[in-house]
C-alpha positions as a LaTeX table, in Angstrom:
\begin{tabular}{lrrr}
\hline
Residue & $x$ (\AA) & $y$ (\AA) & $z$ (\AA) \\
\hline
Met1 & 17.45 & 3.73 & 17.60 \\
Ala2 & 14.93 & 4.22 & 14.81 \\
Ile3 & 16.08 & 3.72 & 11.24 \\
Pro4 & 16.75 & 6.90 & 9.25 \\
Ile5 & 14.44 & 7.03 & 6.23 \\
Thr6 & 16.45 & 7.04 & 3.03 \\
Glu7 & 15.53 & 9.83 & 0.62 \\
Ala8 & 17.29 & 8.37 & $-2.43$ \\
Arg9 & 15.18 & 5.99 & $-4.56$ \\
Ala10 & 16.71 & 3.07 & $-6.42$ \\
Asn11 & 14.77 & 2.40 & $-9.60$ \\
Val12 & 14.44 & $-0.75$ & $-11.67$ \\
Glu13 & 14.68 & $-0.54$ & $-15.43$ \\
Glu14 & 11.91 & 1.19 & $-17.37$ \\
Leu15 & 9.08 & $-1.30$ & $-17.83$ \\
Asn16 & 6.54 & $-1.18$ & $-20.64$ \\
Phe17 & 3.13 & $-2.67$ & $-19.93$ \\
Asp18 & 0.61 & $-3.40$ & $-22.67$ \\
Gly19 & $-2.31$ & $-4.51$ & $-20.52$ \\
Pro20 & $-4.03$ & $-3.86$ & $-17.19$ \\
Val21 & $-1.83$ & $-3.44$ & $-14.12$ \\
Leu22 & $-2.95$ & $-4.65$ & $-10.68$ \\
Ile23 & $-1.79$ & $-2.63$ & $-7.67$ \\
Ile24 & $-1.70$ & $-4.27$ & $-4.24$ \\
Gly25 & $-1.31$ & $-1.97$ & $-1.23$ \\
Gly26 & 0.32 & $-3.12$ & 2.00 \\
Pro27 & $-0.37$ & $-6.84$ & 2.70 \\
Tyr28 & 0.45 & $-6.18$ & 6.40 \\
Ser29 & 1.07 & $-9.87$ & 7.31 \\
Asn30 & $-2.60$ & $-10.61$ & 6.51 \\
Leu31 & $-2.29$ & $-13.91$ & 4.67 \\
Glu32 & $-6.02$ & $-14.36$ & 4.04 \\
Ala33 & $-6.43$ & $-10.92$ & 2.46 \\
Thr34 & $-3.22$ & $-11.27$ & 0.45 \\
Glu35 & $-4.28$ & $-14.60$ & $-0.98$ \\
Ala36 & $-7.72$ & $-13.19$ & $-1.83$ \\
Val37 & $-6.22$ & $-10.30$ & $-3.80$ \\
Leu38 & $-3.74$ & $-12.56$ & $-5.59$ \\
Thr39 & $-6.61$ & $-14.89$ & $-6.51$ \\
Ala40 & $-8.65$ & $-11.95$ & $-7.80$ \\
Gly41 & $-5.74$ & $-10.85$ & $-9.97$ \\
Ala42 & $-5.41$ & $-14.32$ & $-11.44$ \\
Ala43 & $-9.16$ & $-14.42$ & $-12.12$ \\
Leu44 & $-8.82$ & $-11.12$ & $-14.00$ \\
Gly45 & $-6.08$ & $-12.67$ & $-16.13$ \\
Ile46 & $-3.37$ & $-10.30$ & $-14.91$ \\
Pro47 & 0.04 & $-11.98$ & $-14.87$ \\
Pro48 & 2.55 & $-11.50$ & $-12.03$ \\
Glu49 & 4.78 & $-9.28$ & $-14.15$ \\
Arg50 & 1.88 & $-6.78$ & $-14.38$ \\
Thr51 & 1.14 & $-6.89$ & $-10.66$ \\
Ile52 & 2.85 & $-4.39$ & $-8.34$ \\
Cys53 & 2.81 & $-4.48$ & $-4.55$ \\
Thr54 & 3.57 & $-1.07$ & $-3.01$ \\
Gly55 & 5.42 & $-2.53$ & $-0.01$ \\
Asp56 & 4.81 & $-3.20$ & 3.67 \\
Thr57 & 4.30 & $-6.89$ & 3.07 \\
Val58 & 4.70 & $-7.17$ & 6.85 \\
Ala59 & 2.87 & $-5.21$ & 9.56 \\
Tyr60 & $-0.04$ & $-5.60$ & 11.97 \\
Cys61 & $-1.39$ & $-9.09$ & 11.33 \\
Ala62 & $-0.57$ & $-12.68$ & 12.29 \\
Asp63 & 1.35 & $-14.20$ & 9.37 \\
Pro64 & 4.45 & $-12.15$ & 8.48 \\
Ala65 & 6.58 & $-15.05$ & 7.21 \\
Ala66 & 3.74 & $-16.77$ & 5.35 \\
Thr67 & 2.59 & $-13.53$ & 3.74 \\
Val68 & 6.09 & $-12.72$ & 2.51 \\
Ala69 & 6.38 & $-16.27$ & 1.19 \\
Ala70 & 3.05 & $-15.96$ & $-0.64$ \\
Ile71 & 4.06 & $-12.68$ & $-2.28$ \\
Arg72 & 7.44 & $-14.09$ & $-3.30$ \\
Ala73 & 5.92 & $-17.32$ & $-4.62$ \\
Ala74 & 3.39 & $-15.36$ & $-6.68$ \\
Gly75 & 6.25 & $-13.64$ & $-8.52$ \\
Val76 & 4.71 & $-10.17$ & $-8.38$ \\
Arg77 & 6.82 & $-7.01$ & $-8.46$ \\
Val78 & 7.38 & $-5.39$ & $-5.05$ \\
Val79 & 8.49 & $-1.89$ & $-4.03$ \\
Met80 & 10.41 & $-1.47$ & $-0.79$ \\
Gly81 & 8.22 & $-0.10$ & 2.00 \\
Asn82 & 9.45 & 1.38 & 5.24 \\
Val83 & 8.92 & $-1.98$ & 6.99 \\
Glu84 & 11.02 & $-3.85$ & 4.40 \\
Gln85 & 13.66 & $-1.15$ & 4.75 \\
Ala86 & 13.62 & $-1.57$ & 8.53 \\
Leu87 & 13.66 & $-5.37$ & 8.59 \\
Gly88 & 16.17 & $-5.51$ & 5.76 \\
Thr89 & 18.64 & $-3.49$ & 7.81 \\
Asn90 & 17.77 & $-5.08$ & 11.18 \\
Ala91 & 16.49 & $-1.76$ & 12.50 \\
Glu92 & 14.94 & $-1.53$ & 15.95 \\
Glu93 & 11.71 & 0.14 & 14.75 \\
Cys94 & 9.45 & $-0.05$ & 11.71 \\
Gly95 & 9.97 & 3.51 & 10.46 \\
Cys96 & 6.20 & 4.12 & 10.32 \\
Asp97 & 6.50 & 7.77 & 11.46 \\
Phe98 & 3.81 & 7.57 & 14.16 \\
Pro99 & 3.86 & 10.23 & 16.91 \\
Ala100 & 6.22 & 9.16 & 19.70 \\
Asp101 & 3.55 & 9.15 & 22.44 \\
Ser102 & 0.73 & 7.59 & 20.37 \\
Thr103 & $-1.01$ & 4.27 & 20.86 \\
Ala104 & $-0.15$ & 3.51 & 17.24 \\
Lys105 & 3.54 & 3.79 & 18.11 \\
Ala106 & 3.18 & 1.45 & 21.10 \\
Asp107 & 1.23 & $-1.06$ & 19.01 \\
Ala108 & 3.85 & $-0.84$ & 16.25 \\
Arg109 & 6.56 & $-1.87$ & 18.68 \\
Arg110 & 4.55 & $-5.00$ & 19.53 \\
Trp111 & 3.79 & $-6.18$ & 16.01 \\
Tyr112 & 7.25 & $-5.25$ & 14.75 \\
Ala113 & 8.88 & $-7.35$ & 17.48 \\
Phe114 & 6.58 & $-10.26$ & 16.60 \\
Ala115 & 7.38 & $-9.92$ & 12.89 \\
Gly116 & 11.08 & $-9.56$ & 13.54 \\
Ala117 & 11.12 & $-12.89$ & 15.35 \\
Glu118 & 9.41 & $-14.61$ & 12.40 \\
Ile119 & 11.22 & $-13.09$ & 9.40 \\
Asp120 & 14.36 & $-15.09$ & 8.63 \\
Ala121 & 17.67 & $-13.98$ & 7.14 \\
Asp122 & 16.70 & $-14.98$ & 3.60 \\
Ala123 & 13.53 & $-12.88$ & 3.70 \\
Arg124 & 15.48 & $-9.95$ & 5.15 \\
Arg125 & 17.98 & $-10.16$ & 2.28 \\
Trp126 & 15.08 & $-10.16$ & $-0.19$ \\
Met127 & 13.63 & $-7.09$ & 1.50 \\
Ala128 & 16.94 & $-5.23$ & 1.50 \\
Ala129 & 17.32 & $-5.83$ & $-2.25$ \\
Leu130 & 13.88 & $-4.50$ & $-3.23$ \\
Pro131 & 13.76 & $-1.38$ & $-5.42$ \\
Gly132 & 12.69 & 1.91 & $-3.87$ \\
Ala133 & 10.60 & 2.62 & $-6.97$ \\
Ile134 & 9.30 & 0.87 & $-10.06$ \\
Arg135 & 9.04 & 2.97 & $-13.19$ \\
Phe136 & 6.72 & 1.87 & $-15.96$ \\
Thr137 & 4.91 & 3.06 & $-19.06$ \\
Leu138 & 1.23 & 2.22 & $-19.54$ \\
Gly139 & $-0.45$ & 3.39 & $-22.70$ \\
Arg140 & 1.09 & 6.78 & $-23.43$ \\
Arg141 & 1.72 & 7.63 & $-19.76$ \\
Arg142 & 4.90 & 7.36 & $-17.70$ \\
Leu143 & 4.22 & 6.28 & $-14.13$ \\
Val144 & 6.17 & 5.34 & $-11.03$ \\
Ala145 & 5.18 & 3.14 & $-8.09$ \\
Val146 & 6.65 & 4.06 & $-4.70$ \\
His147 & 5.69 & 3.21 & $-1.14$ \\
Gly148 & 4.94 & 6.60 & 0.43 \\
Ala149 & 5.98 & 9.48 & $-1.80$ \\
Pro150 & 8.86 & 10.21 & $-4.19$ \\
Ser151 & 10.48 & 12.46 & $-1.58$ \\
Arg152 & 10.27 & 10.07 & 1.39 \\
Ile153 & 9.50 & 6.40 & 1.80 \\
Asn154 & 7.15 & 6.95 & 4.77 \\
Arg155 & 5.41 & 10.16 & 3.75 \\
Ala156 & 1.61 & 9.78 & 3.78 \\
Leu157 & $-0.52$ & 11.92 & 1.47 \\
Phe158 & $-4.31$ & 11.68 & 1.53 \\
Ala159 & $-7.30$ & 12.64 & $-0.60$ \\
Ser160 & $-7.57$ & 15.81 & 1.49 \\
Ser161 & $-3.87$ & 16.77 & 1.26 \\
Pro162 & $-3.25$ & 20.18 & $-0.33$ \\
Ala163 & $-3.09$ & 19.96 & $-4.11$ \\
Ala164 & 0.22 & 21.86 & $-4.09$ \\
Glu165 & 1.85 & 19.15 & $-1.96$ \\
Val166 & 0.63 & 16.37 & $-4.22$ \\
Thr167 & 1.69 & 18.27 & $-7.33$ \\
Ala168 & 5.16 & 18.88 & $-5.91$ \\
Glu169 & 5.60 & 15.16 & $-5.24$ \\
Ile170 & 4.51 & 14.23 & $-8.77$ \\
Ala171 & 6.89 & 16.85 & $-10.19$ \\
Ala172 & 9.72 & 15.43 & $-8.07$ \\
Ser173 & 9.08 & 12.00 & $-9.58$ \\
Gly174 & 9.65 & 13.24 & $-13.11$ \\
Arg175 & 6.65 & 11.17 & $-14.24$ \\
Asp176 & 3.06 & 11.76 & $-15.34$ \\
Gly177 & 1.70 & 10.03 & $-12.27$ \\
Val178 & 2.56 & 8.33 & $-8.97$ \\
Ile179 & 1.18 & 5.09 & $-7.51$ \\
Thr180 & 1.45 & 4.64 & $-3.72$ \\
Gly181 & 0.03 & 2.68 & $-0.81$ \\
His182 & 1.48 & 3.92 & 2.49 \\
Cys183 & $-1.48$ & 5.97 & 3.75 \\
Gly184 & $-3.70$ & 2.89 & 3.78 \\
Leu185 & $-6.77$ & 4.49 & 2.16 \\
Pro186 & $-7.81$ & 3.97 & $-1.50$ \\
Phe187 & $-8.32$ & 7.07 & $-3.63$ \\
Thr188 & $-7.38$ & 8.70 & $-6.94$ \\
Arg189 & $-6.70$ & 12.35 & $-7.66$ \\
Val190 & $-6.08$ & 14.01 & $-11.02$ \\
Ile191 & $-4.53$ & 17.46 & $-10.65$ \\
Asp192 & $-3.66$ & 19.55 & $-13.70$ \\
Gly193 & $-3.59$ & 16.41 & $-15.81$ \\
Arg194 & $-1.25$ & 14.52 & $-13.43$ \\
Leu195 & $-2.23$ & 11.38 & $-11.55$ \\
Trp196 & $-1.91$ & 10.32 & $-7.90$ \\
Val197 & $-3.25$ & 6.88 & $-6.94$ \\
Ser198 & $-3.27$ & 5.35 & $-3.48$ \\
Ala199 & $-4.14$ & 1.67 & $-3.64$ \\
Gly200 & $-5.02$ & 1.54 & 0.04 \\
Ala201 & $-3.90$ & $-1.52$ & 2.00 \\
Ala202 & $-4.71$ & $-5.13$ & 1.19 \\
Gly203 & $-4.14$ & $-6.20$ & 4.78 \\
Met204 & $-6.30$ & $-3.69$ & 6.65 \\
Pro205 & $-9.78$ & $-2.31$ & 5.86 \\
Ala206 & $-10.22$ & 1.26 & 4.70 \\
Asn207 & $-11.59$ & 2.62 & 8.02 \\
Asp208 & $-15.00$ & 2.72 & 6.35 \\
Gly209 & $-16.91$ & 0.43 & 8.70 \\
Thr210 & $-16.68$ & $-2.62$ & 6.42 \\
Pro211 & $-14.15$ & $-5.48$ & 6.67 \\
Arg212 & $-13.37$ & $-5.47$ & 2.96 \\
Thr213 & $-9.91$ & $-5.40$ & 1.45 \\
Trp214 & $-9.10$ & $-3.16$ & $-1.53$ \\
Phe215 & $-6.91$ & $-3.19$ & $-4.62$ \\
Ala216 & $-6.48$ & $-0.92$ & $-7.64$ \\
Leu217 & $-6.61$ & $-1.74$ & $-11.33$ \\
Leu218 & $-5.10$ & 0.47 & $-14.06$ \\
Thr219 & $-6.46$ & $-0.31$ & $-17.52$ \\
Pro220 & $-5.23$ & 1.47 & $-20.67$ \\
Asp221 & $-7.68$ & 2.37 & $-23.40$ \\
Ala222 & $-7.74$ & 4.57 & $-26.50$ \\
Asp223 & $-8.42$ & 7.68 & $-24.45$ \\
Gly224 & $-5.94$ & 7.12 & $-21.61$ \\
Ile225 & $-6.10$ & 5.01 & $-18.44$ \\
Val226 & $-9.05$ & 3.98 & $-16.29$ \\
Val227 & $-8.18$ & 3.67 & $-12.59$ \\
Glu228 & $-10.51$ & 1.41 & $-10.61$ \\
His229 & $-10.63$ & 0.88 & $-6.85$ \\
Arg230 & $-12.17$ & $-2.53$ & $-6.20$ \\
Ala231 & $-13.36$ & $-3.98$ & $-2.88$ \\
Leu232 & $-13.09$ & $-7.64$ & $-2.01$ \\
Gly233 & $-14.45$ & $-9.86$ & 0.75 \\
Tyr234 & $-12.20$ & $-12.45$ & 2.40 \\
Asp235 & $-12.03$ & $-14.55$ & 5.59 \\
His236 & $-11.37$ & $-11.61$ & 7.90 \\
Gln237 & $-12.69$ & $-13.51$ & 10.91 \\
Arg238 & $-9.98$ & $-16.14$ & 10.56 \\
Ala239 & $-7.33$ & $-13.44$ & 10.18 \\
Ala240 & $-8.56$ & $-11.67$ & 13.33 \\
Ala241 & $-8.74$ & $-14.90$ & 15.34 \\
Lys242 & $-5.12$ & $-15.70$ & 14.50 \\
Met243 & $-4.05$ & $-12.24$ & 15.65 \\
Arg244 & $-5.70$ & $-12.82$ & 19.03 \\
Ala245 & $-4.20$ & $-16.29$ & 19.34 \\
Arg246 & $-0.74$ & $-14.83$ & 18.78 \\
Gly247 & $-1.13$ & $-12.00$ & 21.28 \\
Leu248 & $-1.07$ & $-9.14$ & 18.77 \\
Pro249 & $-2.74$ & $-5.76$ & 19.49 \\
Glu250 & $-6.49$ & $-6.25$ & 19.98 \\
Gly251 & $-7.34$ & $-2.95$ & 18.31 \\
Tyr252 & $-6.09$ & $-4.15$ & 14.94 \\
Ala253 & $-7.72$ & $-7.58$ & 15.29 \\
Arg254 & $-10.99$ & $-5.80$ & 15.97 \\
Ala255 & $-10.36$ & $-3.51$ & 12.99 \\
Leu256 & $-10.35$ & $-6.52$ & 10.67 \\
Glu257 & $-13.87$ & $-7.30$ & 11.91 \\
Thr258 & $-15.38$ & $-3.83$ & 12.23 \\
Gly259 & $-13.59$ & $-2.02$ & 9.42 \\
Leu260 & $-12.61$ & 0.79 & 11.82 \\
Trp261 & $-9.01$ & 1.69 & 12.63 \\
Pro262 & $-8.06$ & 1.76 & 16.32 \\
Asn263 & $-5.94$ & 4.91 & 15.95 \\
Pro264 & $-7.87$ & 7.39 & 13.75 \\
Asp265 & $-5.98$ & 10.30 & 15.33 \\
Thr266 & $-3.16$ & 9.53 & 12.90 \\
Leu267 & $-5.48$ & 10.67 & 10.07 \\
Pro268 & $-6.09$ & 14.22 & 8.79 \\
Ala269 & $-9.35$ & 15.83 & 9.95 \\
Val270 & $-11.29$ & 15.10 & 6.73 \\
Glu271 & $-10.38$ & 11.42 & 6.68 \\
Lys272 & $-10.97$ & 11.09 & 10.42 \\
Ala273 & $-14.47$ & 12.55 & 10.01 \\
Gly274 & $-15.18$ & 10.07 & 7.22 \\
Gly275 & $-14.46$ & 7.04 & 9.36 \\
Gly276 & $-17.26$ & 4.47 & 9.32 \\
Ile277 & $-18.78$ & 5.69 & 6.04 \\
Ala278 & $-18.71$ & 2.81 & 3.57 \\
Leu279 & $-16.67$ & 3.55 & 0.47 \\
Ala280 & $-18.06$ & 2.72 & $-2.95$ \\
Pro281 & $-15.87$ & 1.11 & $-5.62$ \\
Glu282 & $-14.71$ & 3.86 & $-7.94$ \\
Ala283 & $-13.53$ & 4.27 & $-11.51$ \\
Val284 & $-11.65$ & 7.38 & $-12.64$ \\
Ala285 & $-10.90$ & 8.05 & $-16.32$ \\
Trp286 & $-7.52$ & 9.71 & $-16.78$ \\
Gly287 & $-7.49$ & 10.96 & $-20.35$ \\
Asn288 & $-4.43$ & 11.45 & $-22.49$ \\
Gln289 & $-5.39$ & 15.10 & $-22.82$ \\
Ala290 & $-6.72$ & 15.50 & $-19.27$ \\
Ala291 & $-6.40$ & 18.89 & $-17.61$ \\
Leu292 & $-8.50$ & 18.41 & $-14.50$ \\
Ser293 & $-8.16$ & 19.97 & $-11.06$ \\
Gly294 & $-8.50$ & 18.10 & $-7.77$ \\
\hline
\end{tabular}
């Protein structure tokens, strides 16, 4: 039976950051991409305590145990994703919320079974103890990092989602802005002066026809916070070859090479139509007095 998705969010203590914060979306068992993003963060001079992973350390790719070990060894902060929640409670399914009759659901059963056989009891205990949210202050703004949305760990909101839905989620958080990763696509929205950032996924390309990985960078300045979405090349061919060698779903191995998701039907119409169009790195200035609409 599938795991019920917990609505309640356990929060760590309020953190106060005085410098740039690196946001890593789902590593997805992609060791090569994860190491590339961690290396980029170190090159930027961002310490582990100012690096937040939005969860789903484990998913589609070939190295679940090694990827978890790399994240733990790096000492970065990690939010519980639906996959950590599932593995941490020995659930039968990943809690990804795919349609029951979809190819994505069938593929999820395969990679989740593979990951479950690799993740040991110590890693499961670590996953079960992760916070459901990380609250922090950056500059003069109060933010919270969650996996999907404040209301539900596996809720996916997109750049095309109705502004009212995004606003309601930010209001439910009690913060000035929300940082997420579950939807897998990088974007930033500022609505009525409130912020919503999706870091995308480190372990899977952004369905834009390029094999790049993505991460987000939040930098405070005198006027507010600058949110950057940065693309990064890595050894995607090696990551894909390992997936094939380990008998994982071919569609996701091919996605690492082509930059196109195998199951775009899980996306809203706008994002589905945008598949294969290369994304440009983006910087969004979120001012302390911002009152923008999105």
